[in-house]
C-alpha positions as CSV (number, residue, x, y, z in Angstrom):
1,X,28.8,33.6,33.7
2,X,26.1,36.3,33.7
3,X,25.7,39.7,32.3
4,X,23.6,42.7,33.3
5,X,19.8,42.6,32.9
6,X,20.0,45.3,30.3
7,X,22.1,43.3,27.8
8,X,20.3,40.0,27.3
9,X,17.9,38.4,24.9
10,X,14.2,38.7,25.5
11,X,13.1,36.4,28.4
12,X,11.8,32.9,27.4
13,X,8.8,31.3,29.1
14,X,9.7,29.4,32.2
15,X,8.0,27.8,35.1
16,X,8.6,28.1,38.8
17,X,9.5,25.2,41.2
18,X,8.9,24.9,44.9
19,X,11.9,24.7,47.1
20,X,13.0,21.2,48.1
21,X,11.3,19.4,45.2
22,X,13.4,17.4,42.7
23,X,14.0,19.0,39.3
24,X,11.6,18.0,36.6
25,X,12.8,17.1,33.0
26,X,12.4,20.0,30.6
27,X,9.7,19.7,28.0
28,X,8.2,21.9,25.3
29,X,4.7,22.4,24.1
30,X,5.4,20.4,20.9
31,X,6.8,17.3,22.6
32,X,4.4,14.5,23.4
33,X,4.6,11.9,26.1
34,X,4.0,8.2,25.3
35,X,0.6,8.4,27.0
36,X,-0.4,11.3,24.7
37,X,0.8,9.5,21.6
38,X,-1.2,6.4,22.6
39,X,-4.3,8.6,23.3
40,X,-4.0,10.1,19.8
41,X,-3.3,6.9,17.9
42,X,-5.2,4.3,19.7
43,X,-8.3,4.8,17.6
44,X,-6.3,4.2,14.4
45,X,-4.5,1.2,15.9
46,X,-7.7,-0.4,17.1
47,X,-9.3,0.1,13.6
48,X,-6.3,-1.5,11.9
49,X,-6.3,-4.4,14.3
50,X,-10.0,-5.0,13.7
51,X,-9.5,-4.8,9.9
52,X,-6.6,-7.2,10.1
53,X,-8.5,-9.6,12.2
54,X,-11.5,-9.5,9.8
55,X,-9.2,-10.0,6.8
56,X,-7.6,-13.1,8.5
57,X,-11.0,-14.5,9.5
58,X,-12.4,-14.0,6.0
59,X,-9.3,-15.6,4.4
60,X,-9.5,-18.5,6.8
61,X,-13.2,-19.1,6.1
62,X,-12.8,-18.8,2.3
63,X,-9.7,-20.9,2.2
64,X,-11.5,-23.6,4.2
65,X,-14.5,-23.5,1.9
66,X,-12.5,-23.4,-1.3
67,X,-10.0,-26.1,-0.3
68,X,-9.7,-28.6,-3.1
69,X,-11.6,-26.5,-5.5
70,X,-12.3,-28.4,-8.7
71,X,-10.1,-31.3,-7.5
72,X,-11.5,-34.7,-8.5
73,X,-10.0,-36.1,-5.3
74,X,-11.8,-33.6,-3.0
75,X,-15.1,-34.4,-1.3
76,X,-15.8,-30.9,0.0
77,X,-18.6,-28.8,-1.6
78,X,-16.3,-27.1,-4.1
79,X,-14.5,-30.4,-5.0
80,X,-15.3,-32.6,-8.0
81,X,-15.0,-36.1,-6.6
82,X,-18.6,-36.9,-7.3
83,X,-18.1,-36.4,-11.1
84,X,-14.9,-38.6,-11.0
85,X,-16.8,-41.4,-9.2
86,X,-19.7,-41.3,-11.6
87,X,-17.3,-41.4,-14.6
88,X,-15.5,-44.3,-13.0
89,X,-18.8,-46.2,-12.8
90,X,-19.1,-45.7,-16.6
91,X,-15.6,-47.0,-17.3
92,X,-13.9,-43.6,-17.7
93,X,-10.5,-43.3,-15.8
94,X,-9.5,-40.0,-14.3
95,X,-5.9,-39.0,-13.8
96,X,-4.8,-35.7,-12.2
97,X,-1.8,-33.9,-13.5
98,X,-0.2,-30.7,-12.2
99,X,2.2,-29.5,-14.9
100,X,1.7,-28.3,-18.5
101,X,4.3,-30.8,-19.7
102,X,2.3,-33.7,-18.2
103,X,-0.9,-32.3,-19.7
104,X,0.7,-32.0,-23.1
105,X,2.0,-35.5,-23.1
106,X,-1.4,-36.9,-22.1
107,X,-3.3,-35.3,-24.9
108,X,-4.6,-37.8,-27.5
109,X,-7.5,-39.1,-29.5
110,X,-8.8,-41.2,-26.7
111,X,-8.4,-38.6,-24.0
112,X,-10.4,-35.7,-22.7
113,X,-8.1,-33.0,-21.2
114,X,-9.8,-30.7,-18.7
115,X,-7.9,-27.5,-17.7
116,X,-9.3,-26.3,-14.4
117,X,-8.0,-22.8,-14.3
118,X,-6.4,-21.7,-17.6
119,X,-6.1,-18.0,-16.7
120,X,-3.2,-18.7,-14.3
121,X,-1.0,-20.3,-17.0
122,X,1.9,-18.4,-18.5
123,X,2.1,-17.7,-22.2
124,X,4.6,-20.5,-22.7
125,X,2.4,-23.0,-20.9
126,X,-0.7,-22.0,-23.0
127,X,1.3,-22.3,-26.2
128,X,2.4,-25.9,-25.2
129,X,-1.2,-26.9,-24.5
130,X,-2.4,-25.3,-27.8
131,X,0.2,-27.1,-29.9
132,X,-0.7,-30.4,-28.2
133,X,-4.5,-30.2,-28.6
134,X,-5.1,-28.4,-31.9
135,X,-4.1,-31.4,-34.0
136,X,-5.2,-34.1,-31.7
137,X,-8.5,-35.9,-32.1
138,X,-9.4,-35.7,-28.4
139,X,-11.5,-33.2,-26.5
140,X,-10.2,-30.2,-24.5
141,X,-12.5,-28.7,-21.8
142,X,-11.5,-25.2,-20.6
143,X,-13.2,-24.2,-17.3
144,X,-14.1,-20.5,-17.2
145,X,-11.3,-19.2,-19.5
146,X,-11.0,-15.4,-19.6
147,X,-9.2,-12.8,-21.5
148,X,-5.7,-13.9,-20.2
149,X,-5.9,-17.3,-21.8
150,X,-8.7,-17.5,-24.3
151,X,-6.8,-15.8,-27.1
152,X,-4.2,-18.6,-27.2
153,X,-6.2,-21.6,-26.1
154,X,-9.3,-20.8,-28.2
155,X,-8.4,-18.5,-31.1
156,X,-11.3,-16.7,-32.7
157,X,-13.2,-16.4,-29.4
158,X,-13.6,-13.4,-27.2
159,X,-14.8,-13.3,-23.6
160,X,-17.4,-10.7,-22.7
161,X,-16.4,-8.5,-19.8
162,X,-19.8,-8.6,-18.2
163,X,-20.7,-12.1,-16.7
164,X,-24.1,-13.5,-16.9
165,X,-26.5,-12.5,-14.1
166,X,-28.5,-15.8,-14.5
167,X,-27.1,-18.9,-13.0
168,X,-29.6,-21.4,-14.5
169,X,-30.0,-21.3,-18.2
170,X,-31.7,-23.4,-21.0
171,X,-29.6,-25.0,-23.7
172,X,-30.9,-23.0,-26.7
173,X,-28.8,-25.0,-29.2
174,X,-28.7,-28.3,-31.1
175,X,-25.7,-29.8,-29.2
176,X,-26.9,-33.3,-28.2
177,X,-25.3,-33.2,-24.8
178,X,-26.9,-29.9,-24.0
179,X,-30.3,-30.9,-25.3
180,X,-30.3,-34.1,-23.3
181,X,-29.2,-32.4,-20.1
182,X,-31.7,-29.5,-20.3
183,X,-31.4,-26.6,-18.0
184,X,-28.1,-26.4,-16.1
185,X,-26.0,-24.0,-13.9
186,X,-24.1,-22.5,-16.8
187,X,-24.0,-18.8,-15.9
188,X,-20.7,-17.0,-15.7
189,X,-18.4,-15.8,-18.4
190,X,-20.1,-15.3,-21.8
191,X,-18.4,-15.7,-25.1
192,X,-18.6,-14.5,-28.7
193,X,-17.1,-16.2,-31.8
194,X,-17.0,-16.2,-35.5
195,X,-15.5,-19.7,-35.8
196,X,-17.5,-21.7,-38.4
197,X,-19.5,-24.7,-37.2
198,X,-19.2,-23.6,-33.5
199,X,-22.1,-24.7,-31.2
200,X,-23.2,-21.9,-28.9
201,X,-25.3,-23.1,-26.0
202,X,-26.9,-21.7,-22.8
203,X,-27.2,-18.1,-24.0
204,X,-27.8,-15.1,-21.7
205,X,-28.5,-11.8,-23.4
206,X,-27.7,-13.4,-26.8
207,X,-24.2,-14.5,-25.7
208,X,-23.5,-18.2,-24.9
209,X,-21.7,-19.5,-21.8
210,X,-20.9,-22.8,-23.4
211,X,-19.1,-23.1,-26.7
212,X,-18.0,-26.2,-28.7
213,X,-15.3,-25.5,-31.2
214,X,-14.2,-28.2,-33.7
215,X,-10.5,-28.8,-34.3
216,X,-9.1,-28.1,-37.8
217,X,-9.1,-31.8,-38.7
218,X,-12.7,-32.1,-37.5
219,X,-12.2,-35.2,-35.2
220,X,-11.7,-33.5,-31.9
221,X,-13.1,-30.4,-30.3
222,X,-12.6,-27.7,-27.6
223,X,-15.4,-27.0,-25.1
224,X,-15.5,-23.7,-23.2
225,X,-17.5,-23.6,-19.9
226,X,-18.3,-20.2,-18.7
227,X,-18.7,-21.4,-15.1
228,X,-17.4,-24.5,-13.1
229,X,-20.7,-25.0,-11.2
230,X,-21.8,-28.2,-13.0
231,X,-18.6,-29.8,-11.7
232,X,-19.0,-29.0,-8.0
233,X,-20.0,-31.7,-5.6
234,X,-22.8,-29.7,-4.0
235,X,-24.3,-28.6,-7.4
236,X,-24.1,-31.9,-9.3
237,X,-27.5,-33.1,-8.3
238,X,-29.3,-29.9,-9.4
239,X,-31.0,-29.4,-12.7
240,X,-29.2,-31.2,-15.5
241,X,-25.7,-30.5,-14.2
242,X,-24.8,-34.2,-13.7
243,X,-26.0,-35.2,-17.2
244,X,-24.1,-32.3,-18.9
245,X,-20.9,-32.9,-16.9
246,X,-20.9,-36.7,-17.6
247,X,-21.5,-36.2,-21.3
248,X,-18.9,-33.5,-21.8
249,X,-16.2,-35.4,-19.8
250,X,-17.1,-39.0,-20.6
251,X,-16.9,-38.9,-24.4
252,X,-13.5,-40.6,-24.3
253,X,-12.3,-43.5,-22.2
254,X,-9.6,-41.4,-20.4
255,X,-9.9,-38.1,-18.6
256,X,-6.8,-36.1,-17.7
257,X,-7.7,-33.5,-15.1
258,X,-5.1,-30.7,-15.2
259,X,-4.8,-28.6,-12.0
260,X,-2.2,-25.9,-12.5
261,X,0.2,-25.6,-9.6
262,X,3.5,-23.9,-8.6
263,X,5.3,-26.9,-10.1
264,X,4.3,-25.5,-13.5
265,X,7.1,-22.9,-13.1
266,X,9.5,-25.6,-14.3
267,X,8.1,-25.2,-17.8
268,X,8.4,-21.5,-17.8
269,X,11.4,-19.4,-19.0
270,X,13.1,-16.9,-16.7
271,X,11.1,-14.1,-18.2
272,X,7.8,-15.9,-17.5
273,X,8.5,-16.9,-13.8
274,X,6.0,-15.2,-11.6
275,X,7.0,-13.4,-8.4
276,X,5.3,-13.2,-5.1
277,X,2.9,-10.3,-6.1
278,X,1.8,-12.2,-9.2
279,X,0.5,-15.0,-7.0
280,X,-1.6,-12.7,-4.8
281,X,-5.2,-12.6,-6.0
282,X,-6.3,-9.2,-7.4
283,X,-8.9,-8.8,-4.7
284,X,-6.3,-8.8,-2.0
285,X,-4.2,-6.2,-4.0
286,X,-7.2,-3.9,-4.2
287,X,-8.0,-4.4,-0.5
288,X,-4.4,-3.5,0.4
289,X,-4.7,-0.4,-1.7
290,X,-7.9,0.6,-0.1
291,X,-6.5,0.1,3.4
292,X,-3.4,2.3,2.4
293,X,-5.7,5.1,1.2
294,X,-7.7,4.8,4.4
295,X,-4.6,5.0,6.6
296,X,-3.3,8.1,4.7
297,X,-6.7,9.8,5.1
298,X,-6.8,8.9,8.8
299,X,-3.2,10.3,9.3
300,X,-4.2,13.5,7.6
301,X,-7.3,13.7,9.7
302,X,-5.5,13.2,13.0
303,X,-2.3,15.1,12.1
304,X,-1.4,18.2,14.0
305,X,-2.6,21.5,12.4
306,X,0.3,24.0,12.4
307,X,-0.9,27.6,12.2
308,X,0.6,30.9,13.1
309,X,2.3,31.4,16.4
310,X,0.0,32.7,19.2
311,X,1.5,34.4,22.2
312,X,0.3,33.2,25.6
313,X,0.6,34.7,29.0
314,X,2.7,32.9,31.5
315,X,0.8,31.2,34.3
316,X,3.0,32.9,36.9
317,X,5.1,36.1,37.0
318,X,8.8,35.4,36.4
319,X,11.4,38.0,37.4
320,X,13.6,39.1,34.6
321,X,16.7,38.5,36.7
322,X,15.8,34.8,37.1
323,X,15.4,34.4,33.3
324,X,18.8,36.1,32.7
325,X,20.5,34.0,35.3
326,X,19.0,30.8,33.9
327,X,19.9,31.6,30.3
328,X,23.4,32.5,31.5
329,X,23.9,29.2,33.2
330,X,22.8,27.4,30.0
331,X,25.3,29.4,28.0
332,X,28.0,28.7,30.5
333,X,27.2,24.9,30.6
334,X,27.4,24.7,26.8
335,X,30.5,27.0,26.6
336,X,28.5,29.2,24.2
337,X,30.5,32.4,24.7
338,X,29.9,33.3,21.0
339,X,26.1,33.2,21.4
340,X,26.2,35.0,24.7
341,X,28.4,37.8,23.2
342,X,26.2,38.0,20.2
343,X,23.1,38.4,22.4
344,X,24.8,41.1,24.5
345,X,26.0,43.1,21.5
346,X,22.7,42.8,19.6
347,X,20.7,44.0,22.6
348,X,23.1,46.9,23.2
349,X,23.0,48.0,19.5
350,X,19.2,47.8,19.5
351,X,18.9,50.1,22.6
352,X,21.6,52.8,21.7
353,X,20.7,53.2,18.0
354,X,17.6,55.4,18.6
355,X,19.6,57.5,21.0
356,X,22.0,58.5,18.3
357,X,19.4,59.0,15.6
358,X,19.7,55.6,13.8
359,X,16.6,53.7,12.9
360,X,16.1,50.2,14.4
361,X,16.4,48.7,11.0
362,X,19.9,50.1,10.6
363,X,21.0,49.4,14.2
364,X,23.1,46.4,13.2
365,X,24.8,47.9,10.2
366,X,28.4,49.0,11.1
367,X,28.5,51.6,8.3
368,X,25.5,53.4,9.7
369,X,25.7,53.0,13.5
370,X,29.5,53.6,14.0
371,X,29.6,57.0,12.2
372,X,26.6,58.2,14.2
373,X,28.4,57.2,17.5
374,X,31.7,58.8,16.3
375,X,29.8,62.1,15.7
376,X,28.3,61.9,19.2
377,X,31.7,60.8,20.9
378,X,34.5,62.3,18.8
379,X,37.4,60.4,20.5
380,X,40.2,59.5,18.0
381,X,41.7,56.8,20.3
382,X,38.4,55.0,20.8
383,X,37.5,52.2,18.4
384,X,33.9,51.0,18.8
385,X,34.0,48.5,16.0
386,X,35.6,45.6,18.0
387,X,33.3,46.4,20.9
388,X,30.0,46.3,19.0
389,X,30.9,44.1,16.1
390,X,34.0,42.2,17.1
391,X,34.8,38.5,17.4
392,X,33.6,36.4,20.3
393,X,35.6,36.5,23.5
394,X,38.1,33.7,24.1
395,X,37.3,33.0,27.8
396,X,34.8,33.8,30.5
397,X,36.8,36.7,31.8
398,X,36.8,38.4,28.4
399,X,33.1,37.8,28.1
400,X,32.5,39.5,31.5
401,X,34.8,42.4,30.4
402,X,32.8,42.7,27.2
403,X,29.5,42.9,29.2
404,X,31.0,45.6,31.4
405,X,32.2,47.7,28.4
406,X,28.9,47.5,26.7
407,X,27.1,48.6,29.9
408,X,29.5,51.5,30.2
409,X,29.0,52.5,26.6
410,X,25.2,52.4,26.9
411,X,25.4,54.6,30.1
412,X,27.6,57.0,28.4
413,X,25.3,57.4,25.5
414,X,22.2,57.8,27.7
415,X,23.8,60.5,29.8
416,X,25.4,62.4,27.0
């Protein structure tokens, strides 16, 4: 299915092929092979692999070093087994609990309740502990409570947002346990309070990192530790850490060591149950956000810049007849008689319009082109509308006939 060379679309860029060689798959300048894609993205992939490997390695190292953190049964550097052993030598029993209900039930006048990580507790769990300890005559020790928990567990106390830069501080108060212990590793969170009769010890920039708050009945108290360092195995033998820890935790014959765990969810309501993202530390969330921003910036950096089209010369000279025949074969294979007829009619109208005094912008308007042709060829029995603007042909024979009629019309106009 071919037409004449004078009635086709402009030739498209093609390439030649040596005789006898197998045909190659068609490709365009915008398509990329897998090798090209790998070349473009291998830098980003390698960077992501390195970052992922580093994150896994850091997580493994930190998880190994922090295993059993503040656990009185753990003997690793961040465990607290040494404190529990020393307390046992002095007749103080230590019991580990992992739910808020167990901690609430264990609170009493002869008990010291230590809460290892109060900030992870839900509002309901904090309220349970507060109700159980505010009227008891025992002691409650809160280890490094921050803004999420201090408002409920220690009313009237606020946590300063800037931690202490000093790790070893002097007592600076009249609390007997602090005066006997002397300097200790009490840096960390600093507190401020207007609670009457509160003892403020180990100040840094005028704010204490240890607070002793009396209970309303005056028999028990609540102790806030700004940092857990005095309870760690590897820090217990430094300064007055051991003396301070033993005095604070050994004032009652029983010590209940509360380590919050996932089992605490049984005490929470449906609204307070935490999801997966609530269990991820904030540092990992920020790290993920930074990696996402870095990936977006890298994608923008490596993305293809699309500018205006730039014409390029073909590497070889291609005869117009070859282009016409190749395009015709494509049209015939796709049965695209409508597109072939449109291309033939459009090319014919574009060429004959200037010959009859019609501007190229009006060449495809029937109301302008047809009257100009009728003036040039006043034949009453000749209707040019179906020829130049008619419907697509129904078969290949009709398409060939249309091409011949368009050629005849163009010749007639040129020779008139």
